[in-house]
C-alpha positions as CSV (number, residue, x, y, z in Angstrom):
1,M,-1.0,-48.7,7.8
2,T,0.8,-47.0,10.7
3,E,2.8,-43.9,8.9
4,D,6.5,-43.6,10.2
5,P,7.6,-41.1,11.4
6,H,11.2,-41.5,10.2
7,D,10.2,-42.2,6.5
8,P,13.0,-40.9,4.7
9,Y,10.7,-39.8,1.5
10,A,7.4,-37.9,3.2
11,G,8.5,-33.9,4.1
12,A,9.8,-31.0,2.6
13,L,13.0,-32.1,4.5
14,A,13.0,-35.6,4.3
15,G,16.4,-37.0,4.4
16,I,17.7,-34.2,6.2
17,R,19.3,-35.6,9.8
18,V,19.4,-33.2,12.6
19,A,21.6,-33.9,15.3
20,D,20.1,-31.5,17.7
21,F,22.0,-31.2,21.0
22,S,20.1,-27.8,22.3
23,R,17.8,-28.0,25.3
24,V,14.9,-25.5,27.0
25,L,13.1,-23.5,24.2
26,A,14.8,-21.6,20.9
27,G,16.7,-24.4,19.8
28,P,14.4,-27.2,20.2
29,Y,11.5,-25.4,18.8
30,A,13.4,-24.7,15.7
31,T,14.4,-28.1,15.2
32,M,11.0,-29.2,15.7
33,L,9.3,-27.3,13.1
34,M,12.0,-29.1,10.9
35,A,11.1,-32.5,12.5
36,D,7.0,-31.7,11.8
37,L,8.4,-30.8,8.0
38,G,10.1,-34.0,7.6
39,A,13.4,-34.0,8.7
40,D,15.3,-36.6,11.1
41,V,16.2,-35.0,14.4
42,I,18.3,-36.6,17.2
43,K,17.4,-35.1,20.5
44,I,21.2,-35.1,21.9
45,E,20.8,-35.0,25.6
46,P,22.5,-35.6,28.9
47,P,21.9,-38.2,31.9
48,A,19.6,-35.8,33.7
49,G,17.9,-34.5,30.4
50,D,16.7,-31.4,28.9
51,D,15.6,-29.5,31.5
52,T,11.9,-29.3,30.9
53,R,11.3,-32.5,31.4
54,R,11.5,-31.5,35.0
55,W,9.4,-28.4,34.5
56,S,5.7,-28.6,35.5
57,P,3.7,-28.6,36.3
58,P,1.2,-28.4,33.8
59,V,1.4,-32.4,32.4
60,D,-0.8,-33.8,29.6
61,D,-2.6,-36.7,29.9
62,S,0.5,-38.4,30.0
63,G,2.1,-37.4,32.4
64,R,4.7,-35.2,30.5
65,P,5.4,-31.5,31.3
66,T,3.5,-29.1,28.6
67,Y,6.4,-27.3,28.2
68,F,8.8,-30.1,27.2
69,A,6.1,-31.3,25.1
70,A,5.4,-28.2,23.5
71,A,8.7,-28.2,21.3
72,N,10.0,-31.5,20.9
73,R,7.3,-34.1,19.0
74,N,8.4,-36.1,15.7
75,K,12.0,-36.8,17.8
76,R,14.3,-39.3,18.6
77,S,16.1,-39.4,21.5
78,V,19.5,-41.0,23.0
79,V,21.6,-40.1,25.9
80,L,25.1,-39.4,25.8
81,D,27.4,-38.2,28.5
82,L,29.7,-36.3,26.2
83,T,32.4,-36.4,29.5
84,D,32.7,-39.9,28.9
85,P,35.1,-40.9,25.6
86,E,32.9,-44.1,24.3
87,D,29.4,-41.6,24.6
88,L,31.3,-38.8,22.8
89,A,32.4,-40.8,20.3
90,R,29.1,-41.5,19.6
91,A,28.2,-37.7,19.7
92,R,31.0,-37.1,17.1
93,H,29.9,-39.7,15.1
94,L,26.2,-38.4,14.7
95,A,27.1,-35.3,14.1
96,T,29.5,-35.7,11.4
97,T,27.5,-38.2,9.7
98,A,24.5,-35.1,9.7
99,D,23.1,-33.0,7.8
100,V,22.8,-30.0,10.2
101,V,24.4,-29.8,13.7
102,V,22.2,-27.5,16.5
103,D,24.1,-26.1,20.2
104,N,22.7,-23.2,22.4
105,F,26.1,-24.2,24.4
106,R,28.3,-21.3,25.5
107,P,30.8,-20.4,23.2
108,G,34.0,-22.9,23.2
109,V,31.9,-25.8,24.8
110,M,31.3,-27.5,21.5
111,E,35.4,-26.4,21.1
112,R,36.1,-28.5,23.9
113,F,34.8,-31.9,22.5
114,G,35.6,-31.4,19.0
115,L,32.0,-30.7,17.8
116,D,32.8,-27.3,16.8
117,H,32.5,-26.4,13.0
118,E,36.0,-26.6,12.1
119,S,36.5,-29.9,13.5
120,L,33.2,-31.6,11.8
121,A,33.7,-29.7,9.0
122,A,36.9,-31.5,8.1
123,A,35.4,-35.2,8.2
124,N,32.2,-34.0,6.5
125,P,32.6,-30.4,4.5
126,R,28.9,-30.2,3.6
127,V,27.9,-30.2,7.3
128,I,25.9,-26.9,8.2
129,T,26.2,-26.2,12.3
130,C,23.7,-23.9,14.2
131,A,25.0,-22.2,17.0
132,I,22.6,-20.2,19.3
133,T,23.9,-17.8,22.2
134,G,22.8,-15.4,24.3
135,F,25.1,-12.2,23.1
136,G,27.0,-13.9,20.5
137,S,30.5,-15.6,20.4
138,G,32.6,-12.5,21.2
139,L,32.7,-9.9,23.8
140,G,29.2,-11.4,25.2
141,A,30.2,-15.3,25.4
142,A,30.6,-15.7,28.8
143,M,27.1,-13.5,29.4
144,P,24.2,-16.5,30.2
145,G,21.5,-16.0,27.6
146,Y,18.2,-16.3,29.5
147,D,15.0,-15.5,28.0
148,L,14.0,-12.9,31.1
149,L,17.4,-10.7,31.2
150,V,17.3,-9.9,27.7
151,Q,14.1,-9.3,27.3
152,A,15.5,-6.5,29.9
153,M,18.9,-5.7,28.7
154,G,17.3,-6.0,24.7
155,G,14.8,-3.1,25.7
156,L,11.7,-5.5,25.3
157,M,10.7,-4.5,29.0
158,S,11.0,-1.1,28.5
159,V,8.0,-0.7,26.2
160,T,6.2,-3.2,27.6
161,G,3.4,-2.4,30.6
162,P,1.8,0.4,31.7
163,V,2.6,4.1,31.3
164,E,3.4,4.3,35.4
165,G,4.2,1.5,37.4
166,P,7.4,-1.3,36.8
167,A,8.7,-3.1,33.6
168,S,7.2,-6.1,32.9
169,K,8.1,-8.8,30.5
170,V,5.9,-10.5,27.8
171,G,4.0,-13.4,29.2
172,V,5.6,-16.0,27.1
173,A,9.5,-16.3,26.0
174,L,9.2,-14.3,23.3
175,V,13.0,-13.9,22.7
176,D,13.4,-17.6,23.1
177,V,10.9,-18.0,19.9
178,V,12.4,-15.4,17.8
179,T,15.4,-16.5,18.3
180,G,14.4,-20.2,17.0
181,L,12.6,-18.9,14.1
182,H,16.0,-16.9,13.0
183,A,17.8,-19.9,13.9
184,L,15.1,-21.9,11.6
185,A,15.6,-19.6,8.9
186,G,19.1,-19.9,8.7
187,M,19.6,-23.5,8.6
188,Q,17.1,-23.2,5.8
189,A,19.2,-20.9,3.4
190,A,21.8,-22.7,4.6
191,L,20.3,-25.8,3.2
192,L,19.3,-24.0,0.3
193,E,22.9,-22.8,-0.6
194,R,24.6,-26.1,-0.2
195,T,22.7,-27.3,-2.6
196,R,24.4,-25.0,-5.2
197,S,28.0,-24.8,-4.0
198,G,28.1,-28.8,-2.0
199,R,29.5,-27.0,1.5
200,G,28.1,-25.7,4.5
201,Q,28.5,-23.7,6.7
202,R,27.9,-22.1,10.2
203,V,25.1,-20.6,11.2
204,E,25.3,-18.2,14.3
205,V,22.0,-16.2,15.9
206,N,22.0,-15.3,19.4
207,L,19.4,-14.0,21.5
208,F,20.4,-10.8,22.1
209,S,20.6,-9.5,18.0
210,S,16.9,-11.6,17.4
211,I,15.1,-9.6,19.8
212,L,17.0,-5.9,18.6
213,S,15.6,-7.1,15.3
214,G,12.5,-8.1,16.2
215,L,11.3,-5.1,18.1
216,V,11.3,-3.9,14.3
217,N,9.7,0.0,14.8
218,Q,10.8,0.6,18.2
219,S,14.4,-0.3,17.7
220,S,14.5,1.0,14.3
221,A,13.4,4.2,15.8
222,A,16.1,4.6,18.5
223,A,18.8,3.8,15.9
224,A,17.6,6.2,13.1
225,T,16.8,9.1,16.0
226,G,18.9,8.4,18.9
227,V,15.9,8.9,21.0
228,S,14.5,5.3,23.0
229,P,10.7,4.7,23.4
230,Q,8.7,5.1,26.5
231,R,6.2,2.2,27.6
232,T,2.3,3.5,26.0
233,G,0.8,0.7,27.7
234,N,-1.2,-0.9,25.2
235,A,-1.3,1.7,22.6
236,H,0.7,2.0,19.7
237,P,3.3,4.6,20.0
238,S,2.2,5.7,16.0
239,I,-1.3,5.0,14.9
240,A,-4.9,5.7,17.1
241,P,-7.4,4.1,17.9
242,Y,-5.1,1.2,18.2
243,E,-5.2,0.1,21.4
244,T,-7.8,-1.7,23.9
245,F,-10.7,0.0,25.4
246,A,-13.3,-0.9,28.2
247,T,-16.7,-1.3,27.1
248,G,-20.0,-2.0,28.9
249,E,-19.0,-5.9,29.7
250,G,-15.3,-6.4,28.7
251,E,-12.1,-5.0,27.0
252,I,-12.1,-4.8,23.1
253,V,-9.1,-4.2,20.9
254,L,-9.5,-1.4,18.2
255,A,-6.8,-1.9,15.3
256,V,-7.8,1.3,13.0
257,G,-4.7,1.3,10.7
258,N,-6.4,4.5,8.2
259,D,-8.6,7.3,7.6
260,R,-10.9,4.4,6.1
261,Q,-11.7,2.3,8.5
262,F,-11.8,5.3,11.3
263,H,-14.9,6.6,9.7
264,R,-16.3,3.1,9.4
265,L,-15.7,3.0,13.5
266,A,-17.4,6.3,13.5
267,D,-20.5,5.7,11.5
268,T,-20.9,1.7,13.6
269,L,-20.4,3.5,17.0
270,G,-23.5,6.0,15.7
271,A,-21.0,9.2,15.7
272,P,-20.4,10.2,12.0
273,H,-19.6,13.7,13.6
274,L,-15.8,12.3,14.8
275,I,-14.9,12.3,11.5
276,E,-15.0,15.7,11.3
277,D,-13.7,16.7,14.6
278,E,-10.4,18.5,13.8
279,R,-8.9,16.8,16.6
280,F,-9.5,13.2,14.7
281,R,-9.1,13.6,10.8
282,S,-6.0,12.5,10.2
283,N,-3.9,9.5,11.6
284,S,-1.4,11.9,13.0
285,E,-3.7,14.3,14.7
286,R,-5.8,11.6,16.3
287,V,-2.5,10.3,17.8
288,A,-1.8,13.7,19.2
289,H,-4.9,13.6,20.8
290,R,-5.6,10.1,22.0
291,E,-6.5,10.6,25.3
292,E,-9.6,13.1,23.4
293,L,-10.4,10.5,21.5
294,R,-9.8,7.3,24.2
295,G,-12.3,9.1,26.3
296,T,-14.7,9.9,23.2
297,L,-15.0,6.2,22.2
298,E,-15.1,4.5,25.8
299,S,-18.3,6.7,26.7
300,L,-19.3,5.1,23.1
301,L,-18.5,1.8,24.2
302,S,-19.9,1.6,26.9
303,T,-23.3,0.8,25.9
304,R,-22.8,-2.8,24.6
305,S,-20.5,-5.8,25.2
306,A,-17.4,-6.3,23.6
307,A,-18.2,-9.2,22.4
308,D,-21.7,-7.5,20.9
309,W,-19.7,-4.6,19.2
310,S,-16.7,-6.8,17.8
311,E,-19.5,-8.1,16.1
312,A,-20.9,-5.3,14.5
313,L,-17.7,-3.8,14.3
314,R,-16.0,-6.7,11.8
315,A,-19.3,-6.9,9.8
316,A,-18.8,-3.0,9.1
317,G,-14.8,-4.0,8.6
318,V,-13.5,-2.5,10.8
319,P,-10.4,-4.7,12.9
320,A,-11.5,-4.9,16.3
321,G,-11.5,-8.0,18.9
322,P,-12.4,-8.9,22.2
323,V,-9.4,-9.5,24.6
324,Q,-9.5,-13.1,24.8
325,T,-7.4,-15.9,27.1
326,I,-5.7,-18.6,25.3
327,G,-7.9,-21.2,25.5
328,E,-10.7,-18.7,24.2
329,A,-8.1,-18.3,21.2
330,L,-8.1,-21.9,20.4
331,G,-11.8,-22.2,20.6
332,L,-11.9,-19.7,17.7
333,A,-9.0,-20.7,16.1
334,E,-11.1,-24.1,15.4
335,E,-14.4,-22.3,14.8
336,L,-12.1,-20.5,12.1
337,G,-11.5,-23.9,10.7
338,L,-7.4,-23.4,11.5
339,R,-7.3,-27.0,13.2
340,P,-5.5,-25.4,15.9
341,V,-4.7,-28.3,18.1
342,V,-3.4,-31.6,17.0
343,P,-3.3,-35.0,18.2
344,V,0.4,-36.5,18.1
345,G,1.0,-40.4,19.1
346,G,-1.3,-42.6,20.7
347,Q,-1.5,-46.4,22.7
348,G,-1.9,-44.3,26.3
349,R,1.2,-41.9,25.0
350,E,-1.3,-39.3,23.0
351,S,0.2,-35.3,23.3
352,R,-2.3,-32.7,22.3
353,Q,-0.5,-30.1,20.8
354,V,-0.7,-26.9,18.6
355,A,0.0,-27.3,15.7
356,N,2.5,-26.2,13.2
357,P,2.1,-22.5,11.4
358,I,3.3,-23.1,8.2
359,S,1.1,-24.6,6.3
360,L,2.8,-26.2,2.4
361,S,0.1,-27.3,-0.4
362,R,2.2,-30.4,-1.2
363,S,4.1,-31.7,1.7
364,P,2.4,-30.5,5.0
365,A,3.8,-30.9,7.9
366,R,3.6,-34.3,9.9
367,Y,2.5,-35.0,13.4
368,V,3.4,-38.7,13.8
369,A,5.3,-39.2,16.9
370,P,5.0,-37.9,20.5
371,P,7.5,-36.0,22.7
372,P,9.8,-39.1,23.0
373,D,10.9,-40.3,26.8
374,L,14.6,-40.2,28.0
375,G,16.9,-42.1,25.7
376,E,13.7,-43.9,23.7
377,H,15.9,-44.6,21.0
378,Q,19.6,-45.0,22.8
379,D,19.7,-48.5,21.2
380,A,18.8,-48.1,17.5
381,H,20.7,-49.3,14.9
382,W,21.1,-46.4,13.3
383,L,22.9,-44.7,15.7
384,D,26.4,-46.0,14.2
385,E,25.4,-45.8,10.6
């Protein structure tokens, strides 16, 4: 029997309905993770659809842009024009009957349509709303929230890239992903609190605060000392050796976090004398003499390939590995039994998707519905329930 993707008795979040007004990445990523875990997520799109429906190439086997597919499986799609009175009435009905309402409009938009928390809570005190903004709902309300912009203004680019040369962005919309995870945590917390109080509440996250939190030790250093960290390339500001190194063939990462691992590294490289070298005896000394250490290690590593050294070092208990492509990383995850890619859908609409990373022993993630076509569920009876 084919599994019903919207079975109210399947999944950890079974019985939770989400009215998702968000688009592009932060919001859709958060709600997709909820959908994987059993929530009934209704994706409410404007007539033109989510912008990422047009962000291609690449496309998957069914011709769907892979960017859209990355954040929208297991959802239903409904097209509603909020400037149309009838569509707005349907949107309000969906929002007031949902458990969670998510949006990433600029502050003030949901209020203009009567879809803000206060308006919805007046009709349904149990409703939880989640607003995702770029720079908060105060003085930064009018500032547009784009991932690249926040990478720059939030400090991430200042600590990314080579020491010399221009600042660099991270190779993925990391700010959106981190913000989506914060949104997910906030919504889950509000749902849990509602089981005690019986009342919903407003959850708000913004990209700027999320990246400041996501910078962890770097932002902590700036907050505590008043001195902003600078770019160190692939090196770590507080640990050595903890960066990429050239080998006889390819690059390798050494992530040596303590003296015990450094001793194993020196022994495996055939250079036990490094342990007694006063420049390298402790982590703080290795950081202070990073360049000398780097030159010494690259000379030793030049005799074999990154793949060979990775195997030998891991066998010795040294955290090490080659710099891989994403395809190679997926292949390794498959070899390790992590099931990194899962098929979703069927009958000509199958989409190969990266698996939900959350593993639950009794109510695992489900992959039952491919990313929906625009307005695919427009005429469903449940819209007016």
